[in-house]
C-alpha positions in Angstrom: 3.0 -4.4 -36.0 1.3 -1.7 -34.3 -1.0 -4.5 -32.3 2.1 -5.9 -31.1 2.8 -2.3 -29.7 0.1 -1.8 -28.1 -0.5 -4.9 -26.7 3.5 -4.1 -24.7 2.0 -0.8 -23.7 -1.4 -1.9 -21.8 0.2 -5.1 -20.3 3.0 -2.3 -19.3 0.2 0.1 -18.0 -1.9 -2.9 -16.1 1.2 -4.2 -14.8 2.6 -1.1 -13.7 -0.9 0.6 -11.7 -1.5 -3.5 -10.8 2.3 -2.5 -8.5 1.0 1.0 -6.9 -2.6 -0.2 -6.4 -0.2 -3.5 -4.0 2.2 -0.7 -2.5 -0.8 1.5 -1.3 -2.4 -1.3 0.0 0.6 -2.2 1.7 1.2 1.0 3.1 -2.8 1.5 4.7 -2.5 -2.1 6.2 0.6 -1.2 8.1 -0.4 2.2 9.1 -4.0 0.3 10.0 -1.7 -2.3 12.2 0.9 0.6 14.0 -1.7 3.1 14.9 -3.7 -0.3 16.5 -0.6 -1.2 18.2 0.9 1.6 19.3 -3.2 3.6 20.5 -4.0 0.4 22.5 -2.6 -1.0 25.5 -2.7 0.8 28.8 -2.2 4.4 29.8 0.6 5.6 31.4 0.2 8.3 34.0 3.7 10.5 34.5 4.6 9.8 38.1 4.6 13.1 40.0 
């Protein structure tokens, strides 16, 4: 019984860690994409 509980908690920990890693990867990827979109292109000079 104790082995089943340990296996359950190990599986839960791996699942939560994987989900957290996926969220971090998605966050970094979208932040990089937004940085590329908003920093590139033509620089506009304000009209006098």
